[in-house]
C-alpha positions in Angstrom: -0.2 0.0 0.0 1.1 3.5 -0.8 2.6 5.3 2.1 0.0 7.7 3.7 0.9 11.3 3.6 -2.2 12.5 5.1 -5.1 10.9 7.0 -8.0 12.4 4.7 -9.6 9.6 2.8 -9.9 9.7 -1.0 -12.5 8.1 -3.3 -10.7 5.8 -5.5 -12.7 5.0 -8.7 -11.9 1.8 -10.7 -13.3 1.3 -14.2 -12.3 -0.2 -17.5 -11.4 3.0 -18.9 -9.9 6.3 -17.5 -11.7 9.5 -18.1 -9.3 10.4 -20.8 -7.4 8.4 -23.5 -3.6 8.5 -23.6 -1.2 7.7 -26.5 2.4 8.5 -27.4 3.1 10.4 -30.6 6.8 11.2 -31.4 7.9 10.4 -27.9 5.3 12.8 -26.2 2.0 12.0 -24.4 -1.2 12.9 -26.1 -4.5 13.0 -24.4 -8.2 13.1 -25.4 -11.6 12.6 -23.8 -12.9 9.0 -23.3 -16.3 8.2 -24.7 -19.0 6.4 -22.8 -21.9 7.1 -20.4 -19.9 5.8 -17.3 -17.1 8.4 -17.7 -19.7 11.2 -18.4 -21.9 10.3 -15.5 -19.1 9.9 -13.0 -17.1 12.8 -14.2 -20.0 15.2 -13.5 -20.7 13.6 -10.0 -16.9 14.0 -9.2 -16.6 17.6 -10.4 -19.7 18.6 -8.2 -18.1 17.0 -5.2 -14.8 18.7 -5.7 -16.6 22.1 -6.3 -18.5 21.5 -2.9 -15.5 20.3 -1.0 -17.5 17.5 0.6 -15.9 14.5 2.4 -14.2 12.2 -0.1 -14.0 15.1 -2.6 -10.4 14.3 -3.4 -10.4 11.3 -5.7 -8.2 9.2 -7.9 -9.4 7.3 -11.0 -7.7 4.2 -12.0 -8.2 2.4 -15.4 -6.8 1.5 -18.7 -5.6 4.6 -20.8 -7.3 3.4 -23.9 -4.0 2.4 -25.8 -1.1 0.1 -25.3 1.8 2.2 -24.1 5.4 0.9 -24.6 7.1 0.1 -21.4 9.8 2.8 -21.9 7.0 5.4 -21.6 5.4 4.2 -18.4 7.1 6.4 -16.1 6.5 9.4 -18.4 2.7 8.8 -18.6 2.6 8.2 -14.9 4.3 11.4 -14.0 2.5 13.5 -16.4 -1.0 12.1 -15.5 -0.3 12.9 -11.8 0.6 16.4 -12.5 -2.5 16.9 -14.7 -4.8 15.5 -12.1 -6.2 12.4 -10.4 -5.7 9.6 -12.9 -3.6 6.4 -12.5 -3.1 4.3 -15.5 -3.1 0.5 -15.6 -0.7 -0.6 -18.4 -2.0 -3.7 -20.2 -0.5 -4.7 -23.5 -3.0 -4.3 -26.5 -3.2 -8.1 -27.3 -4.2 -8.9 -23.8 -6.6 -6.1 -23.5 -8.4 -7.3 -26.7 -8.6 -10.7 -25.2 -10.0 -9.5 -22.0 -12.5 -6.7 -23.3 -13.5 -8.5 -26.6 -13.2 -12.0 -25.1 -14.9 -12.7 -21.8 -16.3 -9.3 -21.2 -18.1 -9.0 -24.5 -18.4 -12.5 -25.9 -19.7 -14.1 -22.5 -20.8 -11.6 -19.9 -22.3 -9.1 -22.1 -24.7 -11.4 -24.1 -25.6 -13.6 -21.3 -26.4 -10.8 -18.8 -28.4 -9.2 -21.6 -30.3 -12.5 -22.1 -28.8 -13.5 -25.3 -27.5 -17.1 -24.4 -27.4 -18.2 -28.0 -24.6 -15.6 -28.6 -22.6 -16.5 -25.4 -19.3 -18.2 -25.8 -17.8 -20.3 -23.1 -14.1 -20.6 -23.3 -11.7 -21.5 -20.4 -9.0 -19.4 -22.1 -11.1 -16.4 -22.0 -12.1 -16.8 -18.4 -8.3 -17.2 -17.5 -7.6 -13.8 -19.1 -10.4 -12.2 -17.2 -9.1 -13.4 -14.0 -5.5 -12.3 -15.1 -6.7 -8.7 -15.9 -8.6 -8.5 -12.6 -5.6 -9.6 -10.8 -3.5 -7.0 -12.5 -5.8 -4.3 -11.7 -5.8 -5.5 -8.0 -2.1 -5.1 -7.9 -2.3 -1.4 -9.1 -5.2 -0.4 -6.8 -3.6 -2.2 -3.7 -0.3 -0.2 -4.4 -2.4 3.2 -4.5 -4.9 2.8 -1.5 -4.2 4.3 1.9 -5.9 4.1 5.2 -9.3 5.9 5.0 -9.8 5.5 1.3 -13.0 4.2 -0.1 -12.7 2.2 -3.3 -15.6 2.3 -5.8 -15.3 -0.3 -8.5 -17.6 -0.2 -11.7 -19.0 -2.6 -14.1 -18.9 -6.1 -15.3 -15.2 -5.8 -16.3 -14.1 -6.4 -12.6 -16.5 -8.6 -10.9 -13.6 -10.6 -9.5 -11.8 -7.6 -8.1 -13.7 -6.8 -4.9 -12.7 -10.2 -3.5 -9.1 -10.0 -4.7 -8.8 -6.5 -3.2 -10.4 -7.6 0.1 -7.7 -10.4 0.3 -4.9 -7.9 -0.2 -6.3 -4.9 1.9 -8.9 -6.5 4.2 -9.6 -3.2 6.1 -10.6 -0.7 3.3 -14.0 0.0 2.2 -15.1 -1.4 -1.1 -18.2 -0.7 -3.2 -19.2 -2.3 -6.5 -21.8 -1.0 -8.9 -23.1 -3.0 -11.9 -24.2 -0.9 -14.8 -25.8 -3.6 -16.9 -28.6 -6.1 -15.9 -27.8 -9.0 -13.5 -29.8 -11.9 -15.1 -32.2 -14.4 -13.4 -30.6 -17.4 -11.9 -31.9 -19.7 -14.8 -29.8 -17.6 -17.2 -26.8 -17.1 -14.8 -26.5 -20.7 -13.9 -25.6 -21.4 -17.8 -22.1 -20.2 -16.9 -19.9 -23.1 -15.8 -20.2 -23.3 -12.0 -16.6 -22.3 -11.4 -17.1 -19.1 -13.2 -20.6 -18.4 -11.7 -19.3 -19.0 -8.2 -16.2 -17.1 -8.8 -18.2 -14.1 -10.0 -20.5 -14.1 -7.0 -17.8 -14.7 -4.5 -15.7 -11.9 -6.2 -18.7 -9.5 -5.9 -19.2 -10.4 -2.3 -15.8 -9.1 -1.5 -17.4 -5.7 -1.5 -19.2 -4.0 1.4 -21.9 -2.5 -0.8 -23.2 -4.0 -4.0 -25.3 -1.8 -6.2 -27.6 -2.4 -9.1 -30.0 -0.3 -11.2 -33.2 -2.1 -10.2 -34.8 -4.2 -7.5 -35.2 -7.0 -10.0 -31.6 -7.2 -10.5 -30.8 -7.2 -6.8 -33.3 -10.0 -6.3 -31.6 -12.0 -9.2 -28.2 -11.6 -7.6 -29.4 -12.7 -4.0 -30.9 -15.7 -5.7 -27.7 -16.5 -7.2 -26.0 -16.1 -3.9 -28.4 -18.4 -2.1 -28.2 -21.1 -4.9 -24.4 -21.1 -5.2 -23.3 -20.4 -1.6 -26.4 -21.3 0.5 -26.0 -17.7 2.1 -29.5 -16.4 3.1 -30.0 -12.5 3.1 -32.0 -10.5 5.6 -33.6 -7.6 3.8 -30.7 -7.3 1.3 -28.0 -8.0 3.9 -25.6 -10.9 3.8 -23.1 -12.0 6.4 -19.8 -13.0 4.4 -16.8 -14.0 6.4 -17.6 -12.1 9.3 -18.6 -8.9 7.4 -22.1 -7.7 6.7 -22.5 -6.9 2.9 -25.5 -4.8 1.7 -27.1 -5.4 -1.7 -29.4 -2.8 -2.9 -30.8 -0.9 -5.9 -29.3 2.6 -6.8 -30.9 3.8 -10.1 -28.4 5.8 -11.9 -29.3 9.2 -13.3 -28.2 11.9 -15.6 -26.4 15.2 -15.1 -30.0 16.9 -15.6 -28.6 20.5 -15.4 -26.1 19.7 -18.1 -28.8 18.4 -20.5 -31.5 20.7 -19.6 -29.2 23.7 -19.7 -27.6 22.7 -23.1 -31.3 22.6 -24.5 -31.9 26.0 -23.4 -28.9 27.5 -25.1 -29.8 29.9 -28.0 -27.7 28.2 -30.7 -29.1 24.8 -29.7 -32.7 26.2 -30.0 -31.8 27.7 -33.2 -30.6 24.5 -34.7 -33.6 22.7 -33.5 -35.8 25.4 -35.3 -33.7 24.8 -38.4 -34.2 21.1 -38.5 -38.0 21.6 -37.7 -38.4 24.1 -40.6 -36.8 21.4 -42.9 -39.3 18.8 -41.9 -42.2 21.3 -42.8 -45.3 19.8 -41.1 -43.9 16.3 -40.4 -44.0 14.8 -37.0 -40.5 13.6 -35.9 -39.8 10.4 -34.3 -36.2 10.2 -32.8 -34.1 6.9 -32.2 -30.8 7.3 -30.8 -28.7 4.2 -30.1 -25.3 2.6 -30.0 -25.0 -0.1 -32.6 -25.5 -3.1 -30.4 -27.7 -6.2 -30.6 -29.3 -5.5 -27.3 -30.8 -2.2 -28.5 -33.3 -3.9 -30.9 -32.9 -1.5 -33.6 -33.9 -3.9 -36.4 -37.2 -4.8 -34.5 -37.9 -1.1 -34.0 -37.5 -0.5 -37.6 -39.9 -3.4 -38.5 -42.5 -1.9 -35.9 -42.2 1.4 -37.8 -42.8 -0.5 -41.0 -46.0 -1.9 -39.7 -47.1 1.3 -38.5 -46.7 2.8 -42.0 -48.5 -0.2 -43.6 -51.6 0.3 -41.2 -51.7 4.0 -41.3 -51.1 5.3 -44.9 -52.7 8.7 -43.6 -49.5 9.3 -41.9 -47.3 8.9 -45.1 -45.6 12.3 -45.8 -46.7 13.4 -42.3 -44.1 11.6 -40.2 -40.2 10.8 -40.3 -38.1 8.7 -38.3 -34.7 10.3 -37.5 -32.5 7.2 -37.0 -29.3 7.9 -35.3 -26.8 4.9 -34.8 -23.6 5.6 -33.0 -20.7 3.3 -34.2 -19.6 0.6 -31.8 -16.9 -2.1 -31.7 -15.9 -1.6 -35.4 -14.2 -4.5 -36.8 -16.3 -7.1 -34.9 -18.3 -9.3 -37.4 -21.5 -9.5 -35.4 -21.7 -5.8 -35.2 -20.9 -5.3 -38.9 -23.7 -7.9 -39.6 -26.0 -5.7 -37.6 -25.2 -2.5 -39.6 -25.7 -4.3 -42.9 -29.3 -5.6 -41.6 -30.1 -2.1 -40.6 -28.8 -0.5 -43.8 -31.0 -3.1 -45.7 -34.1 -2.4 -43.5 -33.8 1.2 -44.0 -33.3 1.0 -47.7 -36.3 -1.3 -47.9 -38.6 0.8 -46.0 -37.6 4.0 -47.7 -37.8 2.2 -51.2 -41.2 0.9 -50.3 -42.9 3.9 -48.8 -41.1 7.1 -50.0 -42.6 9.6 -52.3 -41.2 12.7 -54.1 -40.1 15.0 -51.5 -40.4 12.6 -48.6 -38.7 9.6 -47.2 -40.0 7.9 -44.1 -36.5 7.5 -42.5 -33.5 9.9 -42.3 -30.6 7.6 -41.4 -27.2 8.9 -39.7 -24.5 6.5 -38.6 -22.2 8.8 -36.9 -21.4 10.2 -33.3 -22.9 13.5 -32.4 -21.7 15.9 -29.9 -23.9 17.0 -26.9 -25.2 20.2 -28.4 -26.0 18.5 -31.8 -27.8 15.6 -29.9 -29.6 18.2 -27.8 -31.0 19.9 -30.9 -32.4 16.7 -32.0 -33.9 16.0 -28.6 -35.5 19.4 -28.5 -37.4 19.3 -31.7 -38.4 15.5 -31.7 -42.1 15.0 -31.2 -41.5 11.3 -30.1 -38.6 9.5 -28.7 -38.5 5.7 -29.6 -36.4 4.0 -27.0 -37.1 0.2 -27.3 -33.8 -1.9 -26.3 -34.5 -5.7 -26.0 -32.7 -5.5 -22.6 -30.9 -2.6 -20.9 -29.5 -2.0 -17.5 -31.1 1.4 -17.2 -31.0 3.4 -20.6 -29.9 7.2 -20.2 -31.1 8.2 -23.6 -34.7 8.0 -22.3 -33.7 10.3 -19.4 -31.7 12.7 -21.7 -34.8 13.2 -24.0 -36.9 14.1 -21.1 -34.4 16.5 -19.7 -34.2 18.2 -23.0 -37.8 18.8 -23.4 -37.9 22.5 -22.3 -41.3 23.1 -24.1 -43.5 20.8 -21.8 -44.4 18.5 -24.8 -43.2 15.3 -26.4 -43.8 11.5 -25.9 -41.4 8.9 -24.8 -42.0 5.4 -25.9 -39.9 3.2 -23.6 -39.1 -0.6 -23.5 -40.3 -2.4 -20.4 -37.0 -4.3 -20.7 -35.1 -1.1 -19.8 -34.4 -0.4 -16.2 -35.7 3.4 -16.7 -39.2 1.9 -17.3 -39.4 1.6 -13.5 -38.8 5.2 -12.9 -40.8 6.6 -15.8 -44.1 4.8 -15.7 -45.6 8.0 -17.6 -43.9 7.0 -20.7 -45.8 4.6 -23.1 -44.3 1.3 -22.1 -44.0 -1.4 -24.7 -42.7 -4.8 -25.2 -39.9 -4.5 -27.7 -40.5 -7.9 -29.0 -44.0 -7.0 -30.2 -44.3 -5.1 -33.5 -47.9 -4.7 -32.9 -47.4 -3.0 -29.4 -44.8 -0.6 -30.8 -46.7 0.2 -33.9 -49.9 1.1 -31.8 -47.6 3.1 -29.4 -46.3 5.3 -32.2 -49.9 6.0 -33.2 -50.8 6.8 -29.8 -47.8 9.1 -29.4 -48.5 11.0 -32.6 -52.1 11.5 -31.6 -51.6 12.3 -28.0 -53.4 15.6 -26.9 -51.1 18.4 -25.9 -52.5 18.6 -22.3 -51.8 14.9 -21.8 -48.2 15.3 -23.2 -47.6 18.2 -20.8 -48.8 16.2 -17.7 -46.6 13.1 -18.7 -43.4 15.1 -19.7 -43.6 17.2 -16.6 -43.9 14.2 -14.1 -41.0 12.4 -15.9 -38.9 15.7 -16.0 -39.3 16.1 -12.4 -38.5 12.5 -11.7 -35.4 12.8 -13.8 -34.3 16.0 -12.1 -34.7 14.7 -8.6 -33.0 11.5 -9.2 -29.9 12.7 -11.1 -26.5 11.3 -11.1 -25.6 13.4 -8.1 -28.2 11.9 -6.0 -27.3 8.5 -7.2 -23.6 9.0 -6.2 -24.5 10.4 -2.9 -27.0 7.5 -1.9 -24.2 4.9 -2.8 -21.5 6.6 -0.9 -23.9 7.1 2.1 -24.6 3.4 2.0 -20.9 2.9 2.0 -20.5 5.2 5.1 -23.2 3.4 6.9 -21.7 0.1 6.3 -18.4 1.3 7.4 -19.9 2.7 10.6 -21.6 -0.6 11.4 -18.5 -2.6 10.6 -16.5 -0.5 13.0 -19.0 -1.4 15.6 -18.6 -5.1 14.8 -14.7 -4.7 14.8 -15.0 -3.1 18.3 -17.1 -6.1 19.5 -14.7 -8.8 18.2 -13.1 -10.6 20.8 -9.4 -10.4 20.2 -6.7 -12.7 21.6 -5.8 -9.9 24.2 -9.6 -9.6 25.0 -9.9 -13.3 25.6 -6.8 -13.3 27.8 -8.5 -10.5 29.9 -11.7 -12.7 30.1 -9.5 -15.6 31.3 -7.9 -13.4 34.0 -11.3 -12.3 35.3 -12.4 -15.9 35.4 -9.2 -16.9 37.3 -9.6 -14.1 40.0 -13.3 -14.9 40.6 -14.7 -17.0 43.3 -18.1 -18.1 42.0 -18.8 -18.6 38.3 -22.0 -19.1 36.4 -21.3 -20.3 32.9 -24.2 -20.6 30.3 -23.5 -22.4 26.9 -25.9 -23.1 23.9 -25.5 -26.4 22.4 -25.7 -26.4 18.5 -23.3 -23.9 16.9 -21.7 -23.0 20.2 -20.4 -26.3 21.8 -20.6 -28.3 18.6 -20.6 -27.5 14.9 -24.0 -27.3 13.2 -24.7 -30.7 11.3 -26.9 -31.4 8.3 -29.2 -33.5 10.8 -29.6 -33.0 14.5 -28.7 -36.4 15.5 -25.2 -36.1 14.0 -24.3 -33.3 16.2 -23.2 -35.4 19.3 -20.5 -34.2 21.6 -17.1 -35.8 21.1 -14.9 -37.0 23.8 -12.8 -33.8 23.6 -15.7 -31.5 24.4 -17.1 -33.9 27.3 -13.5 -34.0 28.8 -13.5 -30.1 28.7 -16.8 -29.8 30.5 -16.0 -32.6 33.0 -12.9 -30.7 33.9 -14.5 -27.4 34.2 -17.3 -29.1 36.2 -14.9 -30.5 38.6 -14.1 -27.2 40.0 -16.8 -26.4 42.8 -16.5 -22.7 42.0 -18.1 -23.4 38.4 -21.8 -23.7 37.9 -22.2 -24.9 34.2 -25.6 -24.9 32.5 -26.0 -26.2 28.8 -29.1 -24.3 27.7 -30.4 -25.7 24.4 -33.4 -26.1 22.2 -32.8 -29.9 22.1 -35.1 -32.5 23.9 -34.2 -33.5 27.3 -33.7 -37.0 26.4 -30.8 -36.0 23.9 -29.2 -33.9 26.5 -29.5 -36.5 29.4 -28.1 -39.3 27.0 -25.0 -37.2 25.9 -24.3 -35.0 29.0 -26.3 -36.3 31.8 -23.2 -38.0 33.3 -21.4 -34.6 33.8 -21.8 -32.6 36.8 -23.6 -29.6 35.4 -27.3 -28.2 34.8 -29.3 -28.8 31.7 -32.0 -26.9 30.1 -34.0 -28.4 27.2 -36.5 -26.9 24.7 -35.4 -23.3 25.2 -36.3 -23.4 28.8 -39.3 -25.5 28.8 -37.5 -28.3 31.0 -34.7 -27.9 33.4 -32.6 -30.5 35.3 -30.4 -28.9 38.0 -27.0 -30.3 38.7 -27.5 -33.6 40.4 -31.3 -33.2 40.4 -34.2 -34.5 38.4 -35.9 -33.1 35.2 -38.6 -30.6 36.0 -41.1 -29.0 33.6 -41.1 -25.1 33.7 -43.7 -24.3 31.1 -47.2 -25.9 30.8 -48.6 -24.9 27.4 -52.2 -26.0 26.2 -51.1 -28.7 23.8 -54.1 -28.1 21.4 -51.8 -25.8 19.3 -50.2 -28.9 18.1 -53.2 -30.2 16.5 -53.8 -26.8 15.0 -50.5 -26.6 13.2 -49.2 -30.1 12.7 -51.2 -30.5 9.4 -49.8 -27.4 8.0 -46.2 -28.5 8.9 -46.8 -31.9 7.5 -48.0 -30.3 4.3 -44.7 -28.2 3.9 -42.5 -31.3 4.7 -44.4 -32.9 1.6 -43.7 -29.6 -0.5 -40.1 -29.4 0.4 -38.0 -32.6 -0.3 -35.3 -33.1 2.4 -37.1 -31.1 5.1 -38.4 -32.9 8.3 -40.1 -32.3 11.5 -38.6 -32.7 15.0 -41.5 -32.9 17.5 -40.6 -32.1 21.3 -43.0 -31.9 24.3 -43.3 -28.1 24.2 -42.4 -27.1 20.6 -42.0 -28.5 16.9 -39.2 -27.7 14.7 -39.2 -27.8 10.8 -35.7 -28.5 9.6 -34.7 -27.8 6.1 -30.8 -27.8 6.2 -30.8 -30.7 3.7 -33.2 -29.1 1.1 -32.7 -27.1 -2.1 -31.6 -23.6 -0.8 -33.8 -21.4 -3.0 -37.0 -23.5 -2.6 -36.4 -23.8 1.2 -35.8 -20.0 1.5 -39.1 -19.2 -0.3 -41.2 -21.8 1.6 -39.6 -21.0 4.9 -40.9 -17.4 4.5 -44.3 -18.5 3.3 -44.5 -20.8 6.3 -43.4 -18.4 8.8 -46.1 -15.9 7.5 -49.0 -18.4 7.8 -47.8 -19.6 11.2 -47.6 -16.1 12.5 -51.1 -15.4 11.3 -52.5 -18.8 12.8 -50.9 -18.1 16.1 -51.7 -14.4 16.4 -52.7 -13.5 20.0 -51.9 -17.0 21.4 -49.2 -17.9 23.8 -47.1 -19.5 21.1 -44.4 -18.0 18.8 -42.4 -18.7 15.7 -38.6 -18.8 16.0 -36.5 -18.4 12.9 -33.2 -20.3 13.5 -30.4 -21.5 11.4 -32.1 -23.5 8.5 -34.9 -24.3 11.1 -38.4 -22.8 12.0 -39.7 -23.7 15.5 -42.9 -23.1 17.1 -42.7 -22.9 21.0 -44.5 -21.5 23.9 -43.6 -17.9 24.4 -42.8 -18.6 28.0 -40.2 -21.2 27.2 -37.3 -18.9 26.4 -33.6 -18.8 27.5 -34.0 -15.5 29.2 -36.3 -16.8 31.8 -34.4 -20.0 32.3 -31.0 -18.3 33.0 -32.8 -16.0 35.5 -34.2 -19.2 37.1 -30.8 -20.8 37.3 -29.1 -17.7 38.8 -32.1 -17.3 41.4 -30.3 -14.7 43.6 -27.1 -16.6 43.9 -24.0 -14.5 44.4 -21.9 -15.1 41.4 -18.9 -12.8 40.7 -18.4 -14.0 37.2 -21.2 -14.8 34.7 -20.6 -15.8 31.1 -23.0 -16.8 28.4 -22.3 -17.9 24.8 -24.7 -18.8 22.0 -25.1 -18.5 18.3 -28.7 -17.7 17.2 -31.6 -15.5 17.8 -33.0 -17.7 20.7 -29.7 -16.9 22.6 -30.5 -13.0 22.3 -33.1 -13.6 25.1 -30.3 -14.9 27.3 -28.0 -12.1 26.6 -30.7 -9.5 27.1 -31.8 -11.0 30.5 -28.4 -11.4 32.2 -27.1 -8.5 34.3 -24.9 -5.9 32.6 -21.7 -7.1 34.2 -22.1 -10.6 32.6 -19.8 -11.5 29.6 -22.0 -12.5 26.7 -20.6 -13.8 23.5 -22.3 -14.4 20.1 -20.8 -16.9 17.9 -20.9 -15.7 14.2 -20.4 -12.2 13.0 -23.9 -10.4 12.9 -25.9 -7.8 14.8 -26.2 -8.8 18.4 -27.0 -7.5 22.0 -24.0 -9.6 23.1 -20.9 -7.9 24.5 -18.5 -9.8 22.3 -18.5 -11.6 18.9 -16.3 -14.5 17.8 -16.0 -15.8 14.2 -16.8 -19.4 14.8 -17.6 -22.3 17.1 -14.0 -23.3 17.3 -13.3 -20.0 19.1 -15.5 -21.2 21.9 -13.6 -24.5 22.1 -10.4 -22.6 22.4 -11.9 -20.4 25.2 -13.0 -23.4 27.1 -9.6 -25.1 26.7 -8.1 -22.1 28.3 -10.4 -22.1 31.3 -9.8 -25.8 31.9 -6.1 -25.1 32.1 -6.8 -22.8 35.0 -9.0 -25.4 36.5 -6.4 -28.0 36.3 -3.7 -25.8 37.8 
């Protein structure tokens, strides 16, 4: 890591391209602007933050310079870029970059994530290059970051980078945002499992993972569940002791830039000039990069159908088709251009008349002012991608409509459709829907146009790129603060030694231990989680000291506890507190629920066992547990939430409650809880050292019931009322071993 010269944190942006391209001509560095919506959006956001001097306003942008730079010029480029501003280049030879960008990125990820599996190529060599470039970027980023920095990684090129960087720099704050769709699991699983798991685990290295829409969030969380078994709680996942937030952050545009440009006198003048050339024709505008995801050919066929059905619009309408060159030299894209050229020629040849052609076709890249002129004069914008992460053209058109008119026709497959419901929403695969929408747009009354465009403009203005960036960084800040709380609760080696010293100096001790997940590892089936000889020896050694009062407090049935632990001098609590056996005594029942509840819920539980293969019931005297650890993860997650909802409704205003544990739902009497059980064990006895350890939600009752001076430990890194956190069950075993060493002195 770079040596820190100051403590002020910076925002480190990582993307495929830097905001400028760099080349070498005659031994000198030449620069130019980078194309692309990501650079434009982030550039505006960063400039605003710099002007306002907000926290993290200082930034560094790390990316490929856009060209292969010979090694002898690397130092020159680095030094000059650092003098110019905040860019740090990642040098990659041109051939490798082509294999990376035109290979796995755009032959595998791009088509598959946009739901074009037939165009997807699966080659191990391309995956290896993808890993190699991600690792190279990791080396550069790791060398640049310093304490307090926030790293924000962008897009599908670097889905392995968060985990790689987390391994190198575990303390830094990492965010990731995906600018394309994340597909449904049925599509995502078409990747070889090694690749799919690698991508999911790579992304989970981030603290915050952002997508454009809730749909993409849901798809990703489903993939996490299916590939790792990790269940989320309202978009939050526990990953290797960290809490990861997954959420939707719809990206916006720099509204003031687009709206302000449309208001410029020369832009309005150009718009009026174009309008006069069209005489009385209504103008439909289509602006898209040349890409198969944009559905340009389908759009043209829909327009052709409209002209077939409505000859009254001949000579009264024109489609302004602007196609921006993309990936020149790639056969697939050249084939697309040929298809578009052919369709334009066919439609114009079929319907054109003297003085009128139904399509005006431009294949070029226009600057902002020229584009704004088209946005300003177009009566209709036709934006119908087959699949799009967001689609900012729709928002740009709305921002440029300064006259309170105009109609937006928008594909339901674009993320922007969730934010702009006032548009005419169409299915881009339906010629009929698009043709009907064109007619509706052309004949829409002025008052309706005004109402729709004003509502959309207000939304685009409010949810602009600056708000998008602020919300994402705010989520990063919150996650960092929560992570700090977690770090402060972690039981370190020195902290454990302090607890051991407290234990050693105390005269009477009460020790409470949960069983599954605390004393023994969780098992696929309850009967497999039996205490080994080592654990029993530890407990027996601790129990031999008359100063120690040990209680095993579990959700297990008393028969199990009696069989496996009944020969040790300790107290046992079964079924979360329903039964208790004090040290050397007999089992006594503490809770006496009305058992009629079992007859009410048993048919429902049995029905869910039938619905979910691998699930089973564990009936206890005062509770019933539905276990699903051995079931398909996604089906189990869905049915568990459904069953929990139904049980809560059924048991509303009764003395029973539903507990959600680790791959188990349990119905029990409310009075049978570990909190009341530990208080019954303490029973006014004078203990000068009290310790409790547990691993799930039922143990929170125990932590909260104990006096403040008690030592409470939660196994597993997650939000808790316990005083300390340890990573895993083995940590409790190590702690017990240290305590027994004192006992055996």
